[in-house]
C-alpha positions in Angstrom: 117.7 96.8 97.6 114.0 97.6 97.0 112.4 94.8 95.0 115.6 93.2 94.2 115.6 89.4 94.2 118.1 87.7 96.3 118.7 84.0 96.1 120.5 82.4 99.2 121.8 79.1 99.1 122.1 77.9 102.7 119.4 80.3 103.7 117.3 78.4 106.3 119.5 79.0 109.2 122.5 80.7 110.7 124.2 83.2 108.4 121.9 82.6 105.5 118.6 83.2 107.4 120.2 86.3 109.1 121.2 87.6 105.6 117.7 86.9 104.3 116.2 88.8 107.2 118.5 91.8 106.6 117.9 92.0 102.8 114.1 91.8 103.3 114.4 94.5 105.8 115.7 96.6 103.0 112.9 95.7 100.7 114.4 92.8 98.8 112.4 89.7 97.8 114.3 86.5 99.1 114.5 82.9 98.0 116.1 80.6 100.4 117.5 77.2 99.7 118.7 74.5 101.9 118.6 70.7 102.2 116.0 70.4 104.9 112.4 71.2 104.2 111.5 71.5 108.0 114.1 74.2 108.5 112.8 75.9 105.3 109.4 76.0 106.7 110.5 77.3 110.0 112.7 80.0 108.3 109.9 81.2 106.2 107.8 81.9 109.2 110.4 84.6 110.2 110.4 86.2 106.8 107.9 88.5 105.0 105.1 87.0 103.1 106.0 86.2 99.6 109.5 85.0 100.4 110.1 81.6 98.8 112.0 78.5 100.0 113.1 75.3 98.3 114.6 72.1 99.6 117.7 71.2 97.5 120.6 68.8 98.1 123.6 71.1 97.1 125.9 68.3 96.9 124.2 67.4 93.7 125.2 69.2 90.6 122.1 68.3 88.6 119.7 69.6 91.5 121.6 73.0 91.2 121.3 73.0 87.4 117.6 72.2 87.6 116.9 74.8 90.2 118.4 77.6 88.2 116.6 76.7 85.1 113.2 77.3 86.8 114.1 80.2 89.2 114.2 82.9 86.6 116.2 86.1 86.5 117.6 87.5 89.8 119.7 90.3 91.2 122.0 88.9 93.9 123.3 85.3 94.7 124.5 84.6 98.3 126.1 81.2 99.0 126.4 80.4 102.7 126.0 76.6 102.5 128.2 74.4 104.6 128.2 71.5 107.1 129.3 71.5 110.6 133.0 72.6 111.2 135.3 69.6 112.0 138.7 70.1 113.4 141.7 67.7 113.4 145.3 67.5 112.9 146.8 66.1 109.8 147.6 62.8 111.4 144.1 62.2 112.7 142.4 63.4 109.3 140.6 60.9 107.2 141.5 62.1 103.7 138.2 60.7 102.2 136.3 62.6 104.7 138.3 65.7 104.0 137.6 65.5 100.4 134.0 65.4 101.4 134.4 68.7 103.1 134.8 70.5 99.8 131.8 69.1 98.2 129.2 71.6 99.4 131.4 74.4 100.4 133.3 74.6 97.4 131.9 72.6 94.6 128.4 73.7 95.5 129.4 77.2 95.2 131.2 76.5 92.0 128.0 74.9 90.6 125.7 77.7 91.7 127.9 80.1 89.9 128.2 77.9 86.8 124.4 77.6 86.5 123.3 80.9 88.0 125.4 83.4 86.4 123.5 83.6 83.2 120.4 84.6 85.3 121.9 87.6 87.0 120.4 91.0 86.1 122.7 93.9 85.2 124.2 95.4 88.2 124.0 92.1 90.2 126.4 90.3 92.3 127.5 87.1 93.8 128.8 86.7 97.4 130.5 83.8 98.6 131.4 82.4 102.1 135.1 82.2 103.2 136.7 82.6 106.6 139.6 84.2 108.4 141.3 80.8 108.9 142.8 81.2 105.4 144.8 84.2 106.8 145.3 83.1 110.2 145.0 79.2 110.7 145.3 77.6 114.1 146.5 74.1 114.8 144.0 71.5 113.7 142.4 73.7 111.1 144.1 72.6 108.1 140.9 71.7 106.0 139.3 75.0 107.2 142.3 77.2 106.2 142.4 75.3 102.9 138.8 75.8 102.0 139.0 79.4 103.0 141.9 80.1 100.8 140.4 78.1 98.0 137.4 80.4 98.2 139.4 83.6 98.3 141.2 82.6 95.1 138.1 81.5 93.5 136.3 84.8 94.2 139.2 86.7 92.6 139.1 84.3 89.5 135.3 84.7 89.1 135.5 88.4 89.4 137.8 88.5 86.4 136.0 85.8 84.4 132.3 87.1 85.1 132.9 90.9 85.0 130.9 93.1 85.1 129.0 90.7 87.5 130.6 91.7 90.8 132.1 88.6 92.9 133.1 89.0 96.5 133.3 87.0 99.6 133.1 87.4 103.3 136.0 86.0 105.4 134.3 85.6 108.7 135.7 84.8 112.1 134.2 82.5 114.5 130.4 83.4 114.6 127.7 81.9 117.0 125.8 79.6 114.7 124.8 75.8 114.6 128.2 75.2 112.6 129.8 74.6 116.1 127.2 72.3 117.4 129.5 69.4 116.9 131.1 70.6 120.1 129.7 69.7 123.5 127.9 72.6 125.2 130.8 72.9 127.7 133.4 72.9 125.0 131.7 75.6 122.9 131.0 77.7 125.8 134.6 77.4 126.9 135.7 78.3 123.3 133.5 81.4 123.1 134.9 82.6 126.5 138.3 82.1 125.4 137.6 84.2 122.2 135.9 86.9 124.2 139.2 87.3 126.3 141.4 87.6 123.4 139.5 89.3 120.4 140.1 93.0 120.1 136.2 93.6 120.3 135.9 91.3 123.5 132.8 89.4 122.0 132.1 86.5 119.6 130.4 87.4 116.4 126.6 87.0 115.9 124.9 86.0 112.6 123.7 89.5 112.1 127.2 90.9 112.0 127.9 88.8 108.9 124.5 89.5 107.5 125.2 93.2 107.4 128.3 92.4 105.5 126.4 90.4 102.9 123.9 93.3 102.4 126.7 95.9 102.2 128.5 93.7 99.3 125.2 93.5 97.5 124.8 97.2 97.6 128.5 98.2 97.0 128.6 98.6 93.2 132.3 99.5 93.0 133.7 96.4 94.7 134.7 93.0 93.2 137.2 90.4 93.7 137.3 91.3 97.4 137.4 89.3 100.7 135.7 91.3 103.4 137.0 90.2 106.8 134.5 90.4 109.7 136.1 88.6 112.6 136.2 91.1 115.7 139.9 91.7 115.0 141.0 88.1 115.2 143.6 88.4 112.4 145.5 91.0 114.4 145.9 88.9 117.6 
């Protein structure tokens, strides 16, 4: 990873920021991108000097195209961007809002690959964000399970289409990040305690757990089209 340039879309907090920290710890140079300039500025104070950050609306295709036009060549692309998770059964789901769920999580990733792929150096990679809900959905997670399944399939398709660029994704379980901030403190704590009692590893995942997975997939030069499950054993219970 020494002196490799890593672009992380969704990199100002949560999984993206943890990945930026893990990559820089191994000598990489990182560029973080998110929609909020304040969070970017705060994130840069936690990263080595020389790290870059840009505010970008990832729901806008033209913004993504313009960004990659000016960013130059790089080695690894990581996409972790997404809004807070919303849970609802089918009867209570607003379909128009459901469509919006795909705007950043799927179409943003699609656009990032469309406009970023030609700037990836030889031996480089793309790593996307999925989730274990695609393999083990729970009641109320129809949208979450669907987007995870879509990302898994998209990963395999891109691995074939873009070869020899490596394309993988991480299918994460529940991780303690701000994606769960739409829950009340009491509900979130109760949710975490329930998971701690049921997961094989008896703890809820931390952002650093996923960051290590992203760095692994950047470095693993003989893996492509794969979905790396990091969920504390949730798919087994």
